[in-house]
N, C-alpha and C positions, 0 to 999 in steps of 0.2 A: 752147800753143807759142813756144820760146825762141824772137824777135825775135833775126837774128843782127844784127854791127852792117853791113852793108849796110843791113837794112832799114831798120835807127834809122836811117842816113845817107839810105838815100832819101828818110824822113821826114820829116824832118828839112827839107833841098832845098825837098821838096815841097809846105811845110809856109810858105815862101815866105822864110828866113833863106838867108843864105850861109856859106857856111866852110872852115875857112884848116888846114893841114897842126894846125897849134899847137893851134886851138880842139876838131878831129880827133886829138887825143890826149888830148887834158887833157879834155874830157866822152865821146865815146866809149874810149879806152882803144884806139885803130887807129891804127897809123903809117903803115901805107899807100897812103894815100888818092888814090889818083892810083893802082891799082890796082883799090878797088872803084870810085869815075867810070868810070876805064876800063870796065871792067863793065857799069854802070848803062848808058850807051851803047852799050851792046853794045843792052841790054832795049829800048830808042830814048825813053831819056829826052834833054830837048833842053836841055844841061849843059852850061855859055860859063863858062869861063874868062879871070878881069882880073888884070891882076900890076896890083899893088897896091906903094909903097915905103913908106921909112924909112928913117932915118940911114942904121943898124945896116946896111938888108937891103933883098931882093927876094922875095918871095913872092905865091905863086897866091891867090884867091881861089877858089872857085865857086859854081857858083847855077842857079842852070832856066832859060831860059832863056824868054819868050814864046811862044814855037811849040810850049809840053811843054805835055797839057793836067792842070793842077789841075782836083783836085776841087768846084774851084767854079770854071771854066768848066763843067765835067765839066754841075753839078748848072743855072750858067742857061743852059748852052743846052736845055739838058729842059727848063726852065724858057720858054723863048721860040718853039718847036720844039713843045709838044704844048697850048699856052694855047690 
């Protein structure tokens, strides 16, 4: 089954990357990053936003906050509790 843009963005963020709208447009051909982030938050992901500043503009950059379980955290937790 083909992955949706939302699935690709979710995996990208879960892999520890941050994402701005400009990057999202060029990497995933998605011009509605804020809407995707909204939906992912409704699914329970702890997505945070930081505002970046350049000489020309300010823009949002989204990333996964510490409390969202990533694959590494889940695996690490399982190894600790089952060892």
